[in-house]
PLY file of the C-alpha trace (Angstrom):
ply
format ascii 1.0
element vertex 249
property float x
property float y
property float z
element edge 248
property int vertex1
property int vertex2
end_header
39.55 -29.31 -9.03
40.10 -26.73 -6.74
39.48 -23.85 -8.96
36.16 -25.99 -9.84
35.32 -26.09 -6.27
36.12 -22.50 -5.58
33.82 -21.28 -8.48
31.09 -23.52 -7.26
31.24 -22.20 -3.70
31.33 -18.59 -5.08
27.94 -19.50 -7.59
26.43 -20.79 -4.79
27.25 -17.98 -2.08
26.08 -15.29 -4.79
22.72 -16.87 -5.21
22.15 -17.07 -1.50
23.31 -13.62 -0.97
21.17 -12.50 -3.89
19.59 -9.09 -2.89
15.99 -9.26 -1.48
14.21 -5.78 -1.62
10.82 -4.60 0.01
9.06 -1.73 -1.88
6.34 0.42 -0.70
5.13 4.27 -0.45
4.48 6.64 2.22
0.91 5.80 3.32
-0.26 6.33 6.89
-1.31 4.47 8.66
0.24 1.32 6.84
3.59 3.08 6.20
5.03 5.72 7.86
8.54 7.63 6.87
10.17 10.45 8.47
11.65 13.66 6.75
14.29 11.58 5.07
11.77 9.17 3.57
12.83 6.48 5.82
10.32 3.83 7.34
9.88 4.39 11.04
6.48 2.88 11.78
3.01 1.68 10.55
0.92 -1.05 10.64
1.93 -3.08 7.31
5.65 -2.16 7.92
5.60 -3.59 11.61
4.32 -6.73 10.31
7.23 -7.01 7.43
9.77 -6.35 9.91
8.35 -9.18 11.99
7.88 -11.20 8.89
11.65 -10.82 7.67
12.78 -11.58 11.04
10.82 -14.72 11.40
11.93 -15.88 7.93
15.76 -14.96 8.67
16.27 -12.85 5.67
18.40 -9.91 5.16
16.36 -7.53 3.06
16.25 -3.72 2.18
13.33 -1.51 2.35
12.83 1.23 -0.12
10.15 3.95 -0.23
9.28 5.45 -3.39
6.20 6.86 -5.37
3.56 4.22 -5.94
3.89 4.02 -9.43
7.80 3.53 -9.47
7.39 1.00 -6.47
4.52 -0.96 -8.89
6.97 -0.84 -11.73
9.92 -2.10 -9.56
7.86 -5.02 -8.24
7.11 -5.91 -11.80
10.34 -5.90 -13.26
12.82 -6.72 -10.72
13.44 -10.47 -9.48
13.13 -11.02 -5.73
11.27 -7.67 -5.04
8.27 -7.66 -2.86
5.87 -4.87 -2.41
3.28 -3.71 0.21
0.59 -2.88 1.11
-0.71 -3.44 -2.66
-4.48 -4.24 -3.33
-5.11 -7.49 -5.25
-7.69 -7.06 -8.27
-8.07 -9.65 -11.42
-6.04 -7.24 -13.44
-3.01 -7.82 -11.44
-3.87 -11.63 -10.48
-1.20 -12.65 -12.66
1.30 -10.15 -12.50
2.73 -11.01 -9.09
2.86 -13.92 -6.55
0.42 -13.24 -3.87
2.37 -13.93 -0.55
0.08 -13.05 2.11
-3.17 -11.17 3.04
-3.15 -8.22 5.40
-6.45 -6.79 5.72
-9.70 -5.98 4.20
-11.14 -2.61 3.53
-14.07 -0.89 2.87
-13.61 2.42 0.15
-15.80 5.66 0.13
-15.38 8.87 -1.34
-14.12 11.73 1.16
-14.46 15.28 1.22
-14.09 18.44 3.66
-16.96 18.07 6.05
-17.89 21.64 5.70
-18.57 21.15 2.07
-20.16 17.62 1.77
-23.82 17.61 1.28
-26.39 15.07 1.90
-28.12 13.25 -1.28
-24.89 12.76 -3.10
-24.91 10.12 -5.89
-22.30 8.74 -8.13
-23.88 10.34 -11.23
-23.57 13.74 -9.25
-20.04 13.01 -8.12
-18.79 12.28 -11.96
-20.49 15.11 -13.30
-19.75 17.89 -10.47
-16.84 16.93 -8.59
-13.00 16.33 -9.42
-11.38 13.37 -7.56
-7.94 13.26 -6.99
-6.21 9.92 -6.68
-2.42 8.36 -6.68
-1.05 7.82 -10.48
-0.96 3.88 -10.51
-3.00 2.94 -7.88
-6.01 0.59 -7.79
-8.10 3.32 -6.92
-7.37 5.09 -10.52
-8.28 1.87 -11.89
-11.65 1.61 -10.01
-12.39 5.51 -10.89
-11.85 5.21 -14.43
-13.98 2.00 -14.32
-17.12 3.98 -13.48
-16.54 7.18 -15.47
-13.81 9.53 -14.18
-11.40 10.45 -16.79
-7.85 12.11 -16.56
-7.51 15.51 -17.03
-11.23 16.25 -16.62
-12.62 15.03 -13.38
-9.72 12.93 -12.26
-6.65 14.40 -10.92
-3.52 12.52 -10.20
-0.82 12.83 -7.84
2.66 10.99 -7.08
1.35 10.36 -3.22
-1.87 10.12 -0.87
-0.42 12.95 1.18
-0.69 14.99 -1.78
-4.06 13.88 -3.04
-5.47 14.83 0.49
-4.09 18.14 0.36
-5.65 18.97 -2.82
-8.84 18.33 -1.33
-7.70 20.41 1.65
-7.13 23.45 -0.35
-9.93 23.11 -2.45
-8.34 22.02 -5.87
-10.20 18.85 -5.73
-13.42 17.82 -4.10
-12.87 14.34 -3.13
-10.58 11.28 -2.47
-11.19 7.60 -2.80
-10.03 5.93 0.11
-10.79 3.84 3.47
-11.24 4.85 6.88
-8.02 3.87 8.07
-6.29 5.95 5.48
-8.38 8.90 6.22
-7.62 8.69 9.91
-4.13 8.18 8.99
-3.87 11.27 6.72
-5.72 13.37 9.51
-3.28 12.39 11.95
-0.12 12.79 9.80
-1.27 16.22 8.48
-2.38 17.48 11.71
-5.73 17.98 11.16
-9.11 17.85 13.66
-10.56 14.35 13.13
-13.93 15.85 11.80
-11.77 17.66 8.81
-13.00 14.95 6.19
-15.97 12.68 5.85
-17.60 10.39 3.79
-19.92 12.04 0.84
-20.66 9.04 -0.98
-19.89 4.88 -0.88
-20.02 2.29 -3.71
-19.61 -0.44 -0.99
-16.38 -1.29 -2.68
-14.34 -3.74 -0.59
-10.42 -4.23 -1.42
-7.99 -6.76 0.15
-4.28 -5.68 0.74
-1.39 -7.96 0.21
2.11 -8.62 0.24
3.01 -9.66 -3.11
6.06 -10.44 -5.09
7.81 -10.17 -8.49
6.52 -13.09 -10.63
10.20 -14.48 -11.01
11.14 -14.35 -7.34
12.74 -17.31 -6.46
10.47 -20.25 -5.45
12.16 -21.06 -2.38
12.08 -17.77 -1.32
8.41 -17.46 -2.09
7.53 -20.43 0.11
9.76 -19.50 2.70
7.79 -16.07 3.53
4.51 -17.81 2.41
4.93 -20.44 5.44
5.99 -17.75 8.03
3.25 -15.26 7.09
0.85 -18.24 7.32
1.87 -19.03 10.77
1.86 -15.37 11.80
-2.08 -15.35 11.04
-2.70 -18.64 12.63
-0.83 -17.73 16.09
-2.96 -14.39 15.76
0.13 -12.51 15.63
-0.57 -10.52 12.53
-3.79 -9.21 14.25
-2.15 -8.28 17.44
0.80 -6.04 15.36
-2.23 -4.37 13.75
-4.26 -3.69 16.74
-0.58 -2.65 18.73
0.52 -0.14 16.05
-3.01 1.18 15.57
-3.04 2.09 19.41
0.18 3.57 19.16
-0.53 5.76 15.89
-3.96 6.91 16.96
-3.63 7.33 20.42
-0.53 9.52 20.63
0 1
1 2
2 3
3 4
4 5
5 6
6 7
7 8
8 9
9 10
10 11
11 12
12 13
13 14
14 15
15 16
16 17
17 18
18 19
19 20
20 21
21 22
22 23
23 24
24 25
25 26
26 27
27 28
28 29
29 30
30 31
31 32
32 33
33 34
34 35
35 36
36 37
37 38
38 39
39 40
40 41
41 42
42 43
43 44
44 45
45 46
46 47
47 48
48 49
49 50
50 51
51 52
52 53
53 54
54 55
55 56
56 57
57 58
58 59
59 60
60 61
61 62
62 63
63 64
64 65
65 66
66 67
67 68
68 69
69 70
70 71
71 72
72 73
73 74
74 75
75 76
76 77
77 78
78 79
79 80
80 81
81 82
82 83
83 84
84 85
85 86
86 87
87 88
88 89
89 90
90 91
91 92
92 93
93 94
94 95
95 96
96 97
97 98
98 99
99 100
100 101
101 102
102 103
103 104
104 105
105 106
106 107
107 108
108 109
109 110
110 111
111 112
112 113
113 114
114 115
115 116
116 117
117 118
118 119
119 120
120 121
121 122
122 123
123 124
124 125
125 126
126 127
127 128
128 129
129 130
130 131
131 132
132 133
133 134
134 135
135 136
136 137
137 138
138 139
139 140
140 141
141 142
142 143
143 144
144 145
145 146
146 147
147 148
148 149
149 150
150 151
151 152
152 153
153 154
154 155
155 156
156 157
157 158
158 159
159 160
160 161
161 162
162 163
163 164
164 165
165 166
166 167
167 168
168 169
169 170
170 171
171 172
172 173
173 174
174 175
175 176
176 177
177 178
178 179
179 180
180 181
181 182
182 183
183 184
184 185
185 186
186 187
187 188
188 189
189 190
190 191
191 192
192 193
193 194
194 195
195 196
196 197
197 198
198 199
199 200
200 201
201 202
202 203
203 204
204 205
205 206
206 207
207 208
208 209
209 210
210 211
211 212
212 213
213 214
214 215
215 216
216 217
217 218
218 219
219 220
220 221
221 222
222 223
223 224
224 225
225 226
226 227
227 228
228 229
229 230
230 231
231 232
232 233
233 234
234 235
235 236
236 237
237 238
238 239
239 240
240 241
241 242
242 243
243 244
244 245
245 246
246 247
247 248
């Protein structure tokens, strides 16, 4: 009898102690890492820190290239991923835990080379666009006519994509104003280095999502705290506070 109780206790304890992982990429101003690829700041990271504290969860944060983070979240139970864009293609692949923010996307190029009167036809025919492998931006670019190894250059990180434009190896990147500001800041560039050369008026929503096999009770627990943060205004407060820290220092 004692052996049975001991076994049951062990099994229950193991279930409770099952590892919970939050995966992400380096992407200022949402996730900011140091030279050792350790998360040290960012709007989304600050939200996740507060969320996991409110949820009383002991989690491990891991930074990796986006394509690997995405694959990890797809295949590993009890894995959360941020900041991920929600789309019809991804809808049934994850649990969508909480909405972080809405973003409007544009094509950005070097200000000194941008010309008035650009069109999407002109971009597809005459420009090379850099984007991150496995990202939602790549899916969108392919849908409108960009092709790998022709006018679409894939990189492992957003920093690498923006650096290609800076070096003249790509003409544009597809991103939003917050990423543009974050990249300019992290690369130590003048604010006027990049500018919008075309917009499709594409709006995307960033989320915290979780592996589809994640424990139901864990999903409920995190969702409750996330929604409470929204209702109490804490989420907006964190974003505003972090943006002031990032962009005004």
